[in-house]
Residue, then its C-alpha position, 0 to 999 in steps of 0.5 A: m500423652s497424645f504428643k508421644r508419637y512425635e518423639l523420636s530420637k535425634n538419629s531418626f530426626d537427622y535421617y528424615s531431615r537427610v532424606i527430605y533434604w536430598s529429595c528436594i535437592f533431586v526435584f529442583n535439578s531435574l525439574f527447574l533447569p538451569i537452576a541448580q539446587a546444591e546447598n553450597e552452589a549458586p544457580h547453574l547461569p552463565e558468567i555475567t560481566l559487563s562484556n559477556h553480552d553474548a552470554n546474556k542475549t540468550l535464554d536457553l530453556k529446555p524443551l517442554y511437553l504441556s501435555t505432561i503439566v497441566k490437565t485440566l478442562s480449560a487446557g484441554d479445550l484451549a489445545a483442541e481450538p485448533s485444527y492442527d500445528q504447523s511449524i514455521t521460521i521467520q524466512e518462511a514467514l516473510s516469503y509467504v506474505l510476500k505472496h499472500g499478504l492482503p495489505l500487500k495485494i491491496s497495494q498492488e492494485s493501487l499501483n496496477y491502476q496508476h500504470w493503466l492511468t498513465l497508459s491512458n495518458v500516453a494515447n492522448a499523443l496518438p491520432s484520433f479517428f472518427m466516423s459518422y454516418n447520418l440519415a435524414q429525410a426532408n420534406i420540402f413543401n412548397k414543391g411538394t418534394l420529399s428527399i432523403g439524404r445519407t452522409f458518411i464522414t470518416g477522418v484522422s486528426y494528428p496532434v502536433f503541439q498542444g502547448g504541452g496539454v499532451v506531454y506534461p499530463i503523460l510525464a506527471q502521471r509517470y511521476r504519480e506512478k512511480g510515487w505509487l510504487y514507492s508507497y508499495k514498497a514503504t507498505l511492504s516494509d510496514v507488512f515485514l516489520n509487522v510479521y518480525q514483530n508478531y513472529t517474535n512476539l510468538v516466540l517470546n510468549r512461548v518462553l514465558m509459557q515455558i517458565a510458567a509451566k516449569t514453575v507450576e512444576v517446582d510449585k507440585e514438588q515444593l507441595k510435596v516437600t511441604q507435605a512431608q515436613l508435615n507428616s514427619g512433624t518438622g512442617t506445618r499445615f500452613a506452609v501446605l497451605q501457602s503451597l497449594t495457593q501457589i499452585a493454584a495462582d501459578k496454573q492460572l498464570l500457565l493457563a492465561q499465558q497459553v491463551a497469550v501464546r494462542r492469540a500470539a499465533l492468531a495475530l501471525n495468522l493474520s499478517l500472514n493471511f494464514p487460516m486461523s484454523v492452523n496454529l503456528v509454531p516457531v521453530e525456536e525453542t529458546i529466545s536470543e537475541v538476533p545481531l541484525f546490526a554490528d556493534n560497532v555500526k556508525v549512526g553516520s552510515l545509517l543516516q545515509d542508507a536511510l536517506k538513499f534507500n528510504p521509499s518514503l522520502r522517494q515517495y514525497e520526491m515523486f508527488w513533488l515532481t508531480a505537483e511541478r508538472n501540474v504547473q505546466i498543465a495549467a499553462s498549456t491553456l495559454y499556448p495554441q493548439i496545432s494539428f493535421f487532419t484528413l477527412y473523407q466525405q461522401n453525400d448521397t441524396q435521392v429526391n421523390p419525385a425525381a422531376n422536382s430535382a431541378d427545381l430546388g436549386g432555383v428556390a434556393t437561389s431565389a430564397i438566397t436572392s430575396l434576403i440580399n436587400s433585407s436589413f437582416a442580410g449579412r455578408v458572409s465570408n468564406n471562413a464564416l461558411g466554414q470553407l477553407p480560407s485558401f479559395s476565393p469563390t467567384g460567380g454570381s448569384t442571379s443565374t438560373q441555377g444560382a451560384n453552384t447549386g447544381p450537382s457536383a462531384m466535389p464540394a467548393a472547399s475540396g476544389g470544386t466549383p466555389i460559391s458566390t462571393v457574397q451570400s446572406g441569410s441564414l441559408v446557404s442553397s449551394g450544392a458544393v457546401a457540405p451538408s450540416i453534419f455535426g458540430g465544429g468548424s474547419g479543424p481537425n476534429s470535424g473537418a472543413n465545412t462540417n459546421g452547419s452554419l449558414q448551411a442547407p440541411a443535408g438531404i435537399f439537394p439531390g446527387t452524390f458528392r464525395s470529397f477528400q481533405a487533408g489540412f492543417s489547423m491551428t486554434w488559439s482561444l483565451s477563455n475569460m481573456g486567460v485570467g482563469s488560466l493564470a489563476s489555475i497556474l498560480t494554484a498549481k504553484v501553491l500546491a508545488r511549494q506544499a509538496l516540497m515542504q511536505a517532502n522536506q518535512e519527511i527528510e526531518v521525520v526519517l532523520q529523527q526516527v532512524r537517530s531514535d531507533y538507533l538509541a533505542m536500539l543501544d538501550a535495549r541491548a544494555v537491558i538485556d545485560r541488566a536483566a541477566y543481572a537480576v536473574a543472577s541475583s535472585g536465583e542467589a536470593w532463592r538458593l539462600s531462601r532454601v538454605r534458610l528454610k533448611e536451617g530452620v532460620g527462614t519460612n516457606l513464605e520467604e521460599i515462595q517469595a524468593q521463587r517469584d522474584y526468580v521467575s519475574a527476573l526471567t520474564n524481564q530477560a526474555q522480554a528484553i530479548g524480544n525488544s531488542n530484536i524488534a528494535q532493531a527490525q524497526l531500525l531497518h524499517d526507518m532506514g527503508m532497508i528492511s527485507v527478507a535478507t536483512l532480517t535473516d542475515g543482518y545489515k550490511p552498510g551501504i548495500f541495498v536488497d530489494p525487498t520483494k526479492q527472496i532469498n533461498 
């Protein structure tokens, strides 16, 4: 009695069945392209053969507007998170990071630092200027005399030969700067690869989001079909519940994929140093394999270009040459040092009271004479006094004024009246001797007779003294008998050998990476074809499951599982295409030939494009 409402005539049943069936066909054909829903027709996919890689390398999905797909609170919050969308191409992304990428800016500053260090080393070959001014007051107690001395010295030293201590540091730093230049190029290669990977990942995630969104659309239509079947008496409540469960699961997957898309966009923003509030949208609506390498490319040409253009190899080579120069720098301390110098000197001393000026010379003379017979007296040569060796002092030490103790226009070392042949003690009172000014003896750095050893301090003897000196200086000293320098040379040689072995190791690493990348690229291309076969087979399985369900020999669960398999196959094909693109970019990176031109136009054997250059 209660079943009478389900009693339908055979004609009525056939009519409703045909309506439901053709409704399903229309819905699936319109919403889940490229799947064709005709009963006796396979899904609308390109013909798949082993040689049809060009057809398999593109996964074409129609444009999708998500606002018509899922309207939930979570999806609304996700859409409101960025401020606005902005489309971008791979060429625009690479050009933008070349100008604004933070890793590149940091590496550029390191290169600038090395550049200024090179200029600093070059400056060591230039003449050195020095100037000094002293103001001193002396109180001579036994004469009750107060004197004020003013001393001014200026000069220039011209290095001639420093044993390589100037030239080799310049060359070493120049090689070091070149090494940092190649380090900058290696950083640029890393940045380009990172941007390309993030851009490809963003395109891939947007395609996966399209697949997930179309899946939800199909789930909704499937729910309508199962509800219609239940209402007509040909379906079950279990099938409706299965469809509802599938919709809930696919909606969650869609939301998760929307989050993945936004995270991929944020990763690209970070790589580009782009504002995080902007949602970058790639212009590509489909994902396709980009042929960066020709199908017939030979691994030999790849290895040849890698050895020639890889920046890491050049970087290690420059650091090895730097280490070689450090050996010569360590050996430079074993050679003499030669230089020319010019020196101008002026001493001006005033005595108060002025009447005691004449007495100061006698005091100094008697001080020297009293030390001649002392057991502590030493006989001092002109060189010890800091005077030039070309003068032979004459004159005695018993005159009224002593040996050359009166005011003189020029010191003895510059051609004036020389001091006594023999002088003793710790005090030399000759006015011809340059007053004590600053450390250093005869030589280009301090001028002749500026040591101050065995000299009276400035400001004791009255008068004005002016002099100009020009000379030649050669010094040769071996600290600790040169043993320390020899140890430094051996140490530098060890480091040079280590740098050479590191350079050889880098060659092996690059060769291994290029060969591995080449094999990975070939495998990634083959994976695309295998994934395309899986898409075709799973699509056919889905079609058969619908036919079985229509004929009453299948179940709704089988149809849902077939749909899942098909969506999974589409996902695998999209990922295979993205992995192939990234594998090709990785090979370009490890060869050292990654640039805006090669990432957009492809690799051309033997043709290197500067990665710092942009293309129009």
